[in-house]
C-alpha positions in Angstrom: 13.6 55.6 2.3 10.7 58.0 2.4 8.3 58.0 -0.5 7.6 61.3 -2.2 4.1 61.8 -3.7 2.7 65.1 -4.9 5.3 67.1 -3.0 4.8 65.3 0.3 7.1 62.8 1.9 5.6 59.7 3.5 7.6 58.0 6.2 7.2 54.4 7.6 8.6 52.2 10.3 11.6 51.6 7.9 12.5 55.2 8.3 12.6 55.0 12.1 9.0 55.6 13.1 7.7 53.7 16.2 5.1 52.1 14.0 3.0 52.7 10.9 0.0 53.0 13.1 -0.8 56.1 15.2 -3.5 56.7 17.8 -6.5 59.0 17.0 -6.2 62.5 18.5 -2.7 61.8 19.9 -0.8 64.7 18.4 0.6 67.9 19.8 2.5 70.9 18.5 4.6 72.1 21.4 5.3 75.8 22.0 8.8 75.4 20.6 7.4 74.1 17.3 8.2 70.4 17.9 5.5 68.0 16.7 4.6 64.9 18.8 2.6 61.9 17.4 1.6 59.0 19.7 1.3 55.5 18.3 0.9 51.9 19.3 4.6 51.5 20.2 5.4 54.9 21.7 5.6 58.3 20.1 7.6 60.2 17.5 8.7 63.8 17.7 10.4 66.1 15.3 10.8 69.7 14.2 9.1 69.9 10.8 11.3 72.6 9.4 14.5 70.8 10.4 13.8 67.6 8.4 16.3 66.8 5.7 16.6 63.9 3.2 19.8 61.9 3.2 20.4 61.0 -0.4 23.6 59.0 0.2 23.0 55.3 0.2 24.7 53.6 3.1 27.2 50.8 2.4 26.6 47.4 3.9 29.2 45.1 5.3 29.0 41.6 6.7 31.4 40.9 9.6 30.3 37.3 10.4 28.0 34.6 9.3 26.6 31.9 11.6 24.7 28.8 10.5 23.1 27.7 13.7 25.2 29.0 16.6 28.3 31.1 17.2 30.3 27.8 17.2 29.2 27.2 13.5 30.9 30.3 12.1 31.3 30.3 8.3 34.4 31.7 6.7 33.6 34.9 4.9 35.8 33.8 2.0 33.3 31.1 1.2 30.2 33.3 1.2 28.8 34.5 -2.1 26.1 37.0 -2.3 23.9 37.9 -5.3 22.9 41.5 -5.1 20.2 43.2 -7.2 20.5 46.9 -7.6 17.0 48.3 -6.9 
């Protein structure tokens, strides 16, 4: 889901970051090359040269639908979804 602009990838909370907000002066490059960035909900760490982009879109499946509680289970045969390809 990362957004690429001018040769740089931008990652967000949707990509697995702890938050889109990071703390000032809360970064570290460890001796093994791993980067650490502290944020409002914890920290993220990664090896910058080991990043790869997964270009395969995952498939989604619905295993159950509940209206108000588990007792109100809806039959999947009666569920219709309208999907828009983005």
